[in-house]
C-alpha positions as CSV (number, residue, x, y, z in Angstrom):
1,M,18.3,-0.1,98.7
2,S,16.1,-2.8,97.2
3,L,16.4,-5.4,94.5
4,F,13.6,-5.8,91.9
5,I,12.8,-8.1,89.0
6,A,10.7,-7.5,85.9
7,F,10.0,-9.7,82.8
8,N,9.0,-9.0,79.2
9,S,5.5,-10.4,79.9
10,A,2.8,-10.2,82.5
11,L,2.9,-12.6,85.5
12,S,0.8,-15.7,85.3
13,A,-2.8,-14.8,86.0
14,T,-4.1,-18.4,85.9
15,T,-2.9,-21.8,87.0
16,A,-1.0,-22.0,83.7
17,I,2.4,-20.5,83.4
18,A,2.5,-17.3,81.3
19,A,4.5,-17.7,78.1
20,G,7.1,-15.3,76.8
21,T,6.6,-12.8,74.1
22,S,6.7,-13.5,70.3
23,Y,9.3,-11.5,68.3
24,A,8.9,-11.2,64.6
25,T,11.9,-10.4,62.3
26,G,13.7,-7.1,63.1
27,A,14.9,-5.1,66.0
28,K,12.4,-4.7,68.9
29,V,12.4,-3.4,72.5
30,A,11.4,-6.3,74.8
31,L,11.7,-4.6,78.2
32,Q,12.2,-0.9,79.1
33,L,12.9,0.5,82.5
34,N,12.2,4.2,83.1
35,V,14.4,5.7,85.8
36,P,12.9,9.0,86.9
37,D,14.7,12.4,87.1
38,T,17.7,12.3,89.6
39,G,16.9,8.5,90.2
40,L,19.5,5.8,90.0
41,I,19.5,2.1,89.4
42,R,22.3,-0.5,89.3
43,L,21.7,-3.3,86.8
44,V,22.7,-6.4,88.6
45,E,21.6,-9.2,86.2
46,W,19.7,-9.8,83.0
47,G,18.9,-12.8,80.9
48,V,17.0,-14.3,78.0
49,S,15.7,-17.8,77.2
50,F,14.0,-19.0,74.0
51,D,11.4,-21.7,73.3
52,G,13.9,-23.5,71.0
53,S,11.4,-23.7,68.1
54,A,13.0,-21.1,65.8
55,A,15.5,-21.4,63.0
56,A,19.1,-21.9,64.1
57,T,20.2,-18.3,63.2
58,P,21.3,-16.6,66.5
59,A,19.4,-13.5,67.7
60,L,21.3,-10.3,68.5
61,L,20.5,-9.1,72.0
62,E,21.5,-5.7,73.5
63,V,21.1,-3.9,76.7
64,A,21.4,-0.1,76.2
65,T,20.6,3.1,77.9
66,T,19.0,6.0,76.0
67,D,17.4,9.4,76.8
68,T,14.4,8.7,74.6
69,A,11.6,6.3,75.3
70,T,10.2,3.7,73.0
71,T,6.4,4.2,73.1
72,G,3.6,1.7,72.7
73,L,4.8,-0.9,75.2
74,T,2.4,-2.7,77.6
75,T,2.6,-0.9,80.9
76,H,4.3,-2.6,83.8
77,S,3.1,-1.8,87.3
78,T,4.2,-2.1,90.9
79,T,2.2,-5.3,91.0
80,L,4.1,-6.8,88.1
81,I,7.5,-5.7,89.2
82,K,8.4,-7.6,92.3
83,S,10.8,-6.9,95.2
84,L,13.5,-9.6,95.7
85,N,14.3,-8.5,99.3
86,E,13.9,-10.6,102.3
87,E,10.4,-9.1,102.8
88,G,9.3,-11.1,99.7
89,L,6.0,-10.1,98.2
90,T,5.4,-7.5,100.9
91,G,8.6,-5.7,100.2
92,P,8.9,-2.1,99.0
93,L,7.4,-1.0,95.7
94,S,9.5,0.0,92.7
95,R,9.8,3.7,92.2
96,L,10.4,3.5,88.5
97,T,8.0,5.5,86.3
98,M,5.3,3.2,84.8
99,G,3.5,3.6,81.5
100,T,3.3,2.7,77.8
101,S,6.3,5.1,77.1
102,A,8.0,4.5,80.4
103,T,8.5,1.1,82.2
104,G,6.9,-1.6,80.1
105,Y,7.3,-4.6,77.9
106,G,6.3,-6.0,74.5
107,A,7.7,-6.3,71.0
108,V,7.8,-2.7,69.8
109,A,10.1,-1.5,67.1
110,I,13.0,0.6,68.3
111,T,12.2,4.3,67.6
112,S,15.3,6.1,68.8
113,N,19.0,5.8,69.5
114,T,19.4,9.2,71.1
115,T,22.5,9.3,73.3
116,L,22.6,5.5,73.1
117,R,25.1,3.6,75.3
118,S,25.4,-0.1,74.9
119,L,26.0,-2.1,78.1
120,D,26.0,-5.6,76.7
121,R,25.6,-7.1,73.3
122,Q,25.5,-10.9,72.5
123,Y,24.4,-13.3,69.8
124,V,22.4,-16.1,71.4
125,A,21.0,-19.2,69.5
126,P,17.2,-19.4,69.8
127,T,17.6,-22.9,71.2
128,N,19.6,-21.5,74.1
129,Q,19.7,-19.1,77.0
130,Y,22.0,-16.3,78.3
131,V,22.4,-14.8,81.8
132,K,24.6,-11.8,82.5
133,M,25.7,-11.0,86.1
134,W,28.2,-8.2,86.5
135,P,31.0,-8.5,89.0
136,L,30.2,-6.9,92.4
137,G,30.8,-3.2,92.3
138,R,31.0,-3.1,88.5
139,E,27.3,-3.1,87.7
140,P,26.2,-0.5,85.1
141,V,24.6,2.6,86.7
142,I,21.6,4.1,84.9
143,G,20.2,7.5,85.7
144,N,21.4,10.0,88.3
145,G,20.9,12.8,85.8
146,T,18.6,15.9,85.7
147,T,16.4,14.1,83.2
148,E,14.8,10.7,83.1
149,S,16.8,7.7,81.7
150,F,15.7,4.5,80.0
151,C,17.3,1.1,80.1
152,Q,16.2,-1.0,77.1
153,F,16.5,-4.7,76.6
154,R,16.5,-5.2,72.8
155,I,16.2,-8.2,70.5
156,N,16.8,-8.5,66.8
157,T,15.8,-11.7,65.1
158,T,15.9,-13.2,61.6
159,A,12.9,-15.4,62.3
160,T,9.9,-15.3,64.6
161,V,11.0,-16.5,68.1
162,L,9.3,-16.8,71.5
163,A,11.5,-15.3,74.3
164,I,11.5,-14.5,78.0
165,V,13.7,-11.6,79.0
166,Y,14.2,-10.5,82.6
167,A,16.1,-7.9,84.5
168,V,17.2,-7.6,88.1
169,W,18.2,-4.1,89.4
170,E,18.9,-2.3,92.6
171,E,17.1,1.0,93.2
172,H,18.7,4.1,94.7
173,I,15.8,6.4,94.0
Protein backbone atom coordinates (compact mmCIF):
# COMPACT_ATOMS: atom_id res chain seq x y z
CA MET A 1 0.00 0.00 0.00
CA SER A 2 1.29 3.41 -0.96
CA LEU A 3 0.24 7.00 -0.24
CA PHE A 4 0.04 9.50 -3.10
CA ILE A 5 -0.64 13.24 -3.47
CA ALA A 6 -2.03 15.24 -6.40
CA PHE A 7 -2.88 18.90 -6.90
CA ASN A 8 -5.28 20.82 -9.16
CA SER A 9 -2.31 22.24 -11.07
CA ALA A 10 1.00 21.15 -12.51
CA LEU A 11 4.07 21.03 -10.31
CA SER A 12 6.43 24.00 -10.49
CA ALA A 13 8.49 23.72 -13.66
CA THR A 14 10.68 26.77 -13.01
CA THR A 15 12.26 28.43 -10.01
CA ALA A 16 8.93 30.20 -9.37
CA ILE A 17 6.23 28.36 -7.42
CA ALA A 18 3.29 27.34 -9.62
CA ALA A 19 0.05 29.15 -8.76
CA GLY A 20 -3.31 27.48 -8.23
CA THR A 21 -6.10 27.41 -10.78
CA SER A 22 -8.56 30.22 -11.50
CA TYR A 23 -12.25 29.32 -11.05
CA ALA A 24 -14.94 31.49 -12.61
CA THR A 25 -18.49 31.62 -11.26
CA GLY A 26 -20.29 28.28 -11.28
CA ALA A 27 -19.69 24.64 -10.38
CA LYS A 28 -16.41 23.14 -11.68
CA VAL A 29 -14.32 20.00 -11.26
CA ALA A 30 -10.92 20.98 -9.83
CA LEU A 31 -9.37 17.52 -9.51
CA GLN A 32 -10.55 14.10 -10.64
CA LEU A 33 -9.07 10.72 -9.68
CA ASN A 34 -9.91 7.75 -11.92
CA VAL A 35 -9.77 4.42 -10.05
CA PRO A 36 -9.51 1.59 -12.61
CA ASP A 37 -11.80 -1.48 -12.75
CA THR A 38 -11.57 -3.56 -9.54
CA GLY A 39 -9.14 -0.96 -8.09
CA LEU A 40 -9.51 0.59 -4.66
CA ILE A 41 -8.30 3.77 -2.99
CA ARG A 42 -8.85 5.16 0.49
CA LEU A 43 -9.11 8.95 0.60
CA VAL A 44 -6.95 9.95 3.57
CA GLU A 45 -6.96 13.76 3.32
CA TRP A 46 -7.93 16.65 1.09
CA GLY A 47 -7.74 20.39 1.31
CA VAL A 48 -8.14 23.74 -0.39
CA SER A 49 -6.61 27.19 0.02
CA PHE A 50 -7.53 30.45 -1.66
CA ASP A 51 -5.44 33.48 -2.62
CA GLY A 52 -7.68 35.72 -0.50
CA SER A 53 -8.38 38.26 -3.24
CA ALA A 54 -11.96 37.25 -4.01
CA ALA A 55 -15.20 38.66 -2.68
CA ALA A 56 -16.19 37.50 0.82
CA THR A 57 -18.94 35.12 -0.37
CA PRO A 58 -17.91 31.57 0.64
CA ALA A 59 -17.27 28.94 -2.02
CA LEU A 60 -19.09 25.61 -1.84
CA LEU A 61 -16.65 22.70 -1.97
CA GLU A 62 -17.58 19.06 -2.44
CA VAL A 63 -15.80 15.73 -2.67
CA ALA A 64 -17.93 13.14 -4.42
CA THR A 65 -17.72 9.83 -6.20
CA THR A 66 -19.42 9.19 -9.51
CA ASP A 67 -19.45 6.53 -12.21
CA THR A 68 -19.16 9.09 -15.02
CA ALA A 69 -16.05 11.11 -15.84
CA THR A 70 -15.90 14.82 -16.45
CA THR A 71 -13.98 15.30 -19.70
CA GLY A 72 -11.67 18.09 -20.86
CA LEU A 73 -9.38 18.15 -17.84
CA THR A 74 -5.62 18.64 -18.08
CA THR A 75 -4.07 15.18 -17.85
CA HIS A 76 -2.21 14.24 -14.71
CA SER A 77 0.65 11.77 -15.03
CA THR A 78 2.76 9.53 -12.85
CA THR A 79 5.38 12.30 -12.84
CA LEU A 80 2.86 14.84 -11.45
CA ILE A 81 1.33 12.49 -8.88
CA LYS A 82 3.94 11.82 -6.21
CA SER A 83 4.42 8.98 -3.75
CA LEU A 84 4.50 10.08 -0.11
CA ASN A 85 6.13 6.88 1.14
CA GLU A 86 9.50 6.68 2.78
CA GLU A 87 11.08 6.07 -0.63
CA GLY A 88 10.33 9.71 -1.49
CA LEU A 89 10.53 10.66 -5.15
CA THR A 90 11.75 7.18 -6.11
CA GLY A 91 8.68 5.50 -4.61
CA PRO A 92 6.12 3.48 -6.55
CA LEU A 93 4.10 5.02 -9.37
CA SER A 94 0.38 5.61 -9.02
CA ARG A 95 -1.75 3.04 -10.79
CA LEU A 96 -4.69 5.39 -11.40
CA THR A 97 -5.85 5.77 -15.00
CA MET A 98 -4.46 9.03 -16.44
CA GLY A 99 -6.06 11.17 -19.16
CA THR A 100 -8.25 14.17 -20.02
CA SER A 101 -11.35 12.15 -19.03
CA ALA A 102 -9.60 10.16 -16.31
CA THR A 103 -7.19 11.49 -13.65
CA GLY A 104 -6.72 15.19 -14.30
CA TYR A 105 -7.19 18.72 -13.06
CA GLY A 106 -8.51 22.09 -14.21
CA ALA A 107 -11.66 24.19 -14.07
CA VAL A 108 -14.13 22.17 -16.14
CA ALA A 109 -17.90 22.42 -15.72
CA ILE A 110 -19.52 19.40 -14.05
CA THR A 111 -21.09 17.24 -16.74
CA SER A 112 -22.74 14.41 -14.81
CA ASN A 113 -24.00 13.38 -11.41
CA THR A 114 -24.56 9.72 -12.36
CA THR A 115 -24.62 7.60 -9.17
CA LEU A 116 -23.23 10.55 -7.24
CA ARG A 117 -22.24 10.02 -3.59
CA SER A 118 -21.08 13.05 -1.63
CA LEU A 119 -18.21 12.37 0.80
CA ASP A 120 -17.74 15.88 2.18
CA ARG A 121 -19.34 19.27 1.53
CA GLN A 122 -18.24 22.56 3.06
CA TYR A 123 -18.58 26.31 2.63
CA VAL A 124 -15.15 27.94 2.82
CA ALA A 125 -14.45 31.68 2.69
CA PRO A 126 -12.13 32.57 -0.22
CA THR A 127 -9.80 34.22 2.28
CA ASN A 128 -9.35 30.95 4.17
CA GLN A 129 -8.29 27.33 3.87
CA TYR A 130 -9.82 23.94 4.73
CA VAL A 131 -8.19 20.57 5.43
CA LYS A 132 -10.11 17.33 5.98
CA MET A 133 -8.45 14.25 7.50
CA TRP A 134 -10.75 11.31 8.21
CA PRO A 135 -10.27 9.33 11.42
CA LEU A 136 -8.08 6.25 11.00
CA GLY A 137 -10.13 3.37 9.66
CA ARG A 138 -13.04 5.60 8.58
CA GLU A 139 -11.56 6.91 5.34
CA PRO A 140 -13.92 6.82 2.35
CA VAL A 141 -13.26 3.90 0.00
CA ILE A 142 -13.55 4.61 -3.72
CA GLY A 143 -13.64 1.84 -6.30
CA ASN A 144 -13.55 -1.91 -5.81
CA GLY A 145 -16.29 -2.42 -8.36
CA THR A 146 -16.43 -4.10 -11.74
CA THR A 147 -16.27 -0.72 -13.47
CA GLU A 148 -14.04 2.29 -13.02
CA SER A 149 -14.89 4.92 -10.40
CA PHE A 150 -14.17 8.64 -10.22
CA CYS A 151 -13.47 10.78 -7.17
CA GLN A 152 -14.10 14.44 -7.94
CA PHE A 153 -13.11 17.53 -5.99
CA ARG A 154 -15.62 20.21 -6.96
CA ILE A 155 -15.78 23.95 -6.37
CA ASN A 156 -18.74 26.30 -6.87
CA THR A 157 -18.04 30.04 -6.58
CA THR A 158 -20.01 33.26 -6.94
CA ALA A 159 -16.92 35.22 -8.01
CA THR A 160 -13.66 34.32 -9.73
CA VAL A 161 -11.19 32.83 -7.25
CA LEU A 162 -7.68 31.36 -7.38
CA ALA A 163 -7.50 28.07 -5.47
CA ILE A 164 -5.15 25.19 -4.75
CA VAL A 165 -6.88 21.85 -4.14
CA TYR A 166 -5.01 18.71 -3.14
CA ALA A 167 -5.80 15.09 -2.29
CA VAL A 168 -3.88 12.36 -0.45
CA TRP A 169 -4.94 8.75 -0.93
CA GLU A 170 -3.78 5.22 -0.32
CA GLU A 171 -3.82 2.80 -3.24
CA HIS A 172 -4.90 -0.82 -3.01
CA ILE A 173 -4.87 -1.48 -6.73
